[in-house]
ROLUM-339856 format. One record per residue: z, y, x of N, C-alpha, C in turn. Coordinates in Angstrom, 1 decimal, decimal comma. Example, Ala and Ser with C-alpha at 12.3 -4.5 7.8 and 13.67 -1.06 7.14 Angstrom:
2
+--------+--------+--------+--------+--------+--------+--------+--------+--------+
!    n.z !    n.y !    n.x !   ca.z !   ca.y !   ca.x !    c.z !    c.y !    c.x !
+--------+--------+--------+--------+--------+--------+--------+--------+--------+
!    7,8 !   -5,7 !   13,2 !    7,8 !   -4,5 !   12,3 !    7,8 !   -3,3 !   13,2 !
!    7,1 !   -2,2 !   12,8 !    7,1 !   -1,1 !   13,7 !    7,9 !    0,0 !   12,9 !
+--------+--------+--------+--------+--------+--------+--------+--------+--------+
***
This chain:
89
+--------+--------+--------+--------+--------+--------+--------+--------+--------+
!    n.z !    n.y !    n.x !   ca.z !   ca.y !   ca.x !    c.z !    c.y !    c.x !
+--------+--------+--------+--------+--------+--------+--------+--------+--------+
!  -19,5 !   -1,8 !  -11,0 !  -18,5 !   -0,8 !  -10,9 !  -18,3 !   -0,2 !  -12,3 !
!  -17,1 !   -0,2 !  -12,8 !  -16,8 !    0,3 !  -14,1 !  -16,9 !    1,8 !  -14,2 !
!  -16,8 !    2,4 !  -15,4 !  -17,0 !    3,9 !  -15,5 !  -15,9 !    4,6 !  -14,8 !
!  -14,7 !    4,1 !  -14,9 !  -13,5 !    4,8 !  -14,2 !  -13,8 !    4,9 !  -12,7 !
!  -14,2 !    3,8 !  -12,1 !  -14,5 !    3,8 !  -10,7 !  -15,7 !    4,7 !  -10,3 !
!  -16,7 !    4,8 !  -11,2 !  -17,8 !    5,7 !  -11,0 !  -17,3 !    7,1 !  -10,9 !
!  -16,4 !    7,5 !  -11,9 !  -15,9 !    8,8 !  -11,9 !  -15,1 !    9,1 !  -10,6 !
!  -14,3 !    8,2 !  -10,2 !  -13,6 !    8,4 !   -9,0 !  -14,5 !    8,5 !   -7,8 !
!  -15,6 !    7,7 !   -7,7 !  -16,5 !    7,8 !   -6,6 !  -17,2 !    9,2 !   -6,6 !
!  -17,5 !    9,7 !   -7,8 !  -18,2 !   11,0 !   -7,9 !  -17,2 !   12,1 !   -7,4 !
!  -15,9 !   12,0 !   -7,8 !  -14,9 !   12,9 !   -7,3 !  -14,8 !   12,9 !   -5,8 !
!  -14,8 !   11,7 !   -5,2 !  -14,7 !   11,6 !   -3,8 !  -15,9 !   12,1 !   -3,1 !
!  -17,1 !   11,9 !   -3,6 !  -18,3 !   12,5 !   -3,0 !  -18,3 !   14,0 !   -3,1 !
!  -17,8 !   14,5 !   -4,2 !  -17,6 !   16,0 !   -4,3 !  -16,7 !   16,5 !   -3,3 !
!  -15,5 !   15,8 !   -3,1 !  -14,5 !   16,2 !   -2,1 !  -15,1 !   16,1 !   -0,7 !
!  -15,9 !   15,1 !   -0,4 !  -16,6 !   15,0 !    0,9 !  -17,5 !   16,2 !    1,1 !
!  -18,2 !   16,6 !    0,1 !  -19,0 !   17,8 !    0,2 !  -18,2 !   19,1 !    0,5 !
!  -17,0 !   19,1 !   -0,2 !  -16,1 !   20,3 !    0,0 !  -15,6 !   20,3 !    1,4 !
!  -15,3 !   19,1 !    2,0 !  -14,8 !   19,0 !    3,3 !  -15,8 !   19,5 !    4,3 !
!  -17,1 !   19,1 !    4,1 !  -18,2 !   19,6 !    5,0 !  -18,3 !   21,1 !    4,9 !
!  -18,1 !   21,7 !    3,7 !  -18,1 !   23,1 !    3,5 !  -17,0 !   23,8 !    4,2 !
!  -15,8 !   23,2 !    4,1 !  -14,6 !   23,8 !    4,8 !  -14,8 !   23,8 !    6,3 !
!  -15,3 !   22,7 !    6,8 !  -15,6 !   22,7 !    8,3 !  -16,5 !   23,8 !    8,7 !
!  -17,6 !   24,0 !    7,9 !  -18,5 !   25,0 !    8,1 !  -17,9 !   26,4 !    8,1 !
!  -17,0 !   26,6 !    7,1 !  -16,3 !   27,9 !    7,0 !  -15,4 !   28,1 !    8,2 !
!  -14,8 !   27,1 !    8,7 !  -14,0 !   27,2 !    9,9 !  -14,9 !   27,6 !   11,1 !
!  -16,0 !   26,9 !   11,2 !  -16,9 !   27,2 !   12,3 !  -17,5 !   28,6 !   12,3 !
!  -17,6 !   29,1 !   11,1 !  -18,1 !   30,5 !   10,9 !  -17,0 !   31,5 !   10,9 !
!  -15,8 !   31,1 !   11,2 !  -14,6 !   32,0 !   11,3 !  -14,4 !   32,8 !   10,0 !
!  -14,5 !   32,1 !    8,8 !  -14,4 !   32,7 !    7,6 !  -12,9 !   33,1 !    7,3 !
!  -12,6 !   33,8 !    6,3 !  -11,3 !   34,3 !    5,9 !  -10,4 !   33,1 !    5,6 !
!   -9,2 !   33,1 !    6,2 !   -8,3 !   32,0 !    6,2 !   -7,9 !   31,6 !    4,7 !
!   -7,6 !   32,6 !    3,9 !   -7,2 !   32,4 !    2,5 !   -8,3 !   31,7 !    1,8 !
!   -9,5 !   32,0 !    2,0 !  -10,7 !   31,4 !    1,4 !  -10,7 !   29,9 !    1,8 !
!  -10,5 !   29,7 !    3,1 !  -10,5 !   28,3 !    3,6 !   -9,4 !   27,5 !    3,0 !
!   -8,2 !   28,1 !    2,9 !   -7,0 !   27,4 !    2,3 !   -7,3 !   27,1 !    0,8 !
!   -7,9 !   28,0 !    0,1 !   -8,3 !   27,8 !   -1,3 !   -9,2 !   26,6 !   -1,4 !
!  -10,2 !   26,5 !   -0,6 !  -11,1 !   25,3 !   -0,6 !  -10,4 !   24,0 !   -0,2 !
!   -9,5 !   24,1 !    0,7 !   -8,7 !   22,9 !    1,1 !   -7,9 !   22,4 !   -0,1 !
!   -7,2 !   23,3 !   -0,8 !   -6,4 !   23,0 !   -2,0 !   -7,3 !   22,4 !   -3,1 !
!   -8,5 !   22,9 !   -3,2 !   -9,5 !   22,3 !   -4,2 !   -9,8 !   20,9 !   -3,9 !
!  -10,1 !   20,6 !   -2,6 !  -10,4 !   19,3 !   -2,1 !   -9,2 !   18,3 !   -2,4 !
!   -8,0 !   18,8 !   -2,1 !   -6,8 !   18,0 !   -2,3 !   -6,7 !   17,7 !   -3,8 !
!   -7,0 !   18,6 !   -4,6 !   -6,9 !   18,4 !   -6,1 !   -7,9 !   17,3 !   -6,5 !
!   -9,1 !   17,3 !   -6,0 !  -10,0 !   16,3 !   -6,3 !   -9,6 !   14,9 !   -5,8 !
!   -9,0 !   14,9 !   -4,6 !   -8,5 !   13,6 !   -4,1 !   -7,4 !   13,0 !   -4,9 !
!   -6,5 !   13,9 !   -5,4 !   -5,4 !   13,5 !   -6,3 !   -6,0 !   13,0 !   -7,6 !
!   -7,0 !   13,7 !   -8,2 !   -7,5 !   13,2 !   -9,4 !   -8,2 !   11,9 !   -9,3 !
!   -8,9 !   11,7 !   -8,2 !   -9,6 !   10,4 !   -7,9 !   -8,6 !    9,3 !   -7,8 !
!   -7,5 !    9,6 !   -7,1 !   -6,4 !    8,6 !   -6,9 !   -5,8 !    8,2 !   -8,2 !
!   -5,5 !    9,2 !   -9,1 !   -4,9 !    8,9 !  -10,4 !   -5,9 !    8,1 !  -11,2 !
!   -7,2 !    8,4 !  -11,1 !   -8,2 !    7,6 !  -11,8 !   -8,2 !    6,2 !  -11,4 !
!   -8,2 !    5,9 !  -10,1 !   -8,1 !    4,5 !   -9,5 !   -6,9 !    3,8 !  -10,0 !
!   -5,7 !    4,5 !   -9,9 !   -4,5 !    3,9 !  -10,3 !   -4,5 !    3,6 !  -11,8 !
!   -5,0 !    4,5 !  -12,6 !   -5,1 !    4,2 !  -14,1 !   -5,9 !    3,0 !  -14,3 !
!   -7,0 !    2,9 !  -13,7 !   -7,9 !    1,7 !  -13,8 !   -7,1 !    0,4 !  -13,4 !
!   -6,4 !    0,5 !  -12,3 !   -5,7 !   -0,6 !  -11,8 !   -4,6 !   -1,1 !  -12,8 !
!   -3,9 !   -0,1 !  -13,3 !   -2,8 !   -0,5 !  -14,3 !   -3,4 !   -1,1 !  -15,5 !
!   -4,5 !   -0,5 !  -16,0 !   -5,1 !   -1,0 !  -17,3 !   -5,8 !   -2,4 !  -17,1 !
!   -6,2 !   -2,7 !  -15,9 !   -6,9 !   -4,0 !  -15,6 !   -6,0 !   -5,0 !  -14,9 !
!   -5,8 !   -4,8 !  -13,6 !   -5,1 !   -5,7 !  -12,7 !   -3,7 !   -6,0 !  -13,2 !
!   -3,0 !   -4,9 !  -13,4 !   -1,5 !   -5,0 !  -13,7 !   -1,4 !   -5,7 !  -15,1 !
!   -2,1 !   -5,2 !  -16,0 !   -2,1 !   -5,8 !  -17,4 !   -2,4 !   -7,3 !  -17,3 !
!   -3,4 !   -7,7 !  -16,6 !   -3,8 !   -9,1 !  -16,5 !   -2,6 !   -9,9 !  -15,8 !
!   -2,1 !   -9,3 !  -14,8 !   -1,0 !  -10,0 !  -14,0 !    0,2 !  -10,2 !  -14,9 !
!    0,6 !   -9,2 !  -15,7 !    1,7 !   -9,3 !  -16,6 !    1,5 !  -10,4 !  -17,7 !
!    0,3 !  -10,5 !  -18,2 !   -0,1 !  -11,5 !  -19,2 !   -0,1 !  -12,9 !  -18,6 !
!   -0,4 !  -13,0 !  -17,3 !   -0,4 !  -14,3 !  -16,7 !    0,9 !  -14,9 !  -16,3 !
!    1,9 !  -14,0 !  -16,1 !    3,2 !  -14,5 !  -15,8 !    4,1 !  -13,5 !  -15,2 !
!    5,3 !  -13,7 !  -15,2 !    6,3 !  -12,8 !  -14,8 !    6,2 !  -12,5 !  -13,3 !
!    6,0 !  -13,5 !  -12,4 !    6,0 !  -13,2 !  -11,0 !    4,8 !  -12,3 !  -10,6 !
!    3,6 !  -12,6 !  -11,1 !    2,5 !  -11,8 !  -10,7 !    2,6 !  -10,4 !  -11,3 !
!    3,1 !  -10,3 !  -12,5 !    3,4 !   -9,0 !  -13,1 !    4,3 !   -8,1 !  -12,3 !
!    5,4 !   -8,7 !  -11,9 !    6,4 !   -8,0 !  -11,1 !    5,9 !   -7,5 !   -9,8 !
!    5,0 !   -8,3 !   -9,1 !    4,4 !   -7,9 !   -7,9 !    3,5 !   -6,7 !   -8,1 !
!    2,7 !   -6,7 !   -9,1 !    1,8 !   -5,6 !   -9,4 !    2,6 !   -4,3 !   -9,7 !
!    3,7 !   -4,5 !  -10,5 !    4,5 !   -3,4 !  -10,9 !    5,1 !   -2,8 !   -9,6 !
!    5,6 !   -3,6 !   -8,7 !    6,2 !   -3,2 !   -7,4 !    5,1 !   -2,4 !   -6,6 !
!    3,9 !   -2,9 !   -6,6 !    2,8 !   -2,2 !   -5,9 !    2,7 !   -0,7 !   -6,4 !
!    2,6 !   -0,6 !   -7,7 !    2,5 !    0,7 !   -8,4 !    3,6 !    1,6 !   -8,0 !
!    4,8 !    1,1 !   -8,1 !    6,0 !    1,9 !   -7,8 !    6,0 !    2,4 !   -6,3 !
!    5,5 !    1,5 !   -5,4 !    5,4 !    1,9 !   -4,0 !    4,3 !    3,0 !   -3,8 !
!    3,2 !    2,9 !   -4,6 !    2,2 !    4,0 !   -4,5 !    2,7 !    5,3 !   -5,1 !
!    3,4 !    5,2 !   -6,2 !    4,0 !    6,4 !   -6,8 !    5,0 !    7,1 !   -5,9 !
!    5,8 !    6,2 !   -5,2 !    6,8 !    6,8 !   -4,2 !    6,1 !    7,5 !   -3,1 !
!    5,0 !    7,0 !   -2,6 !    4,2 !    7,7 !   -1,6 !    3,6 !    9,0 !   -2,1 !
!    3,1 !    8,9 !   -3,3 !    2,4 !   10,0 !   -4,0 !    3,3 !   11,2 !   -4,1 !
!    4,6 !   11,0 !   -4,5 !    5,5 !   12,1 !   -4,8 !    6,1 !   12,7 !   -3,5 !
!    6,0 !   12,0 !   -2,4 !    6,6 !   12,5 !   -1,2 !    5,8 !   13,6 !   -0,5 !
+--------+--------+--------+--------+--------+--------+--------+--------+--------+
***
């Protein structure tokens, strides 16, 4: 696992811990705004992990595909465009 994927994995593990904390907050009937703040924090980590993974993908898989030929490169570029489209919706 390269350094970029390790960082993403650590972010996801942190987000998992936050989710466990959020569930506990709900079970303890904590203040809704505090719960919402924690949810936003977990969402932020998930977004950062996703960007990290996509960055790694572009710099490795997409670059390699482009160098290997037009068809493979176009397919990888289309994948990234589809992910970005989902991301911004």
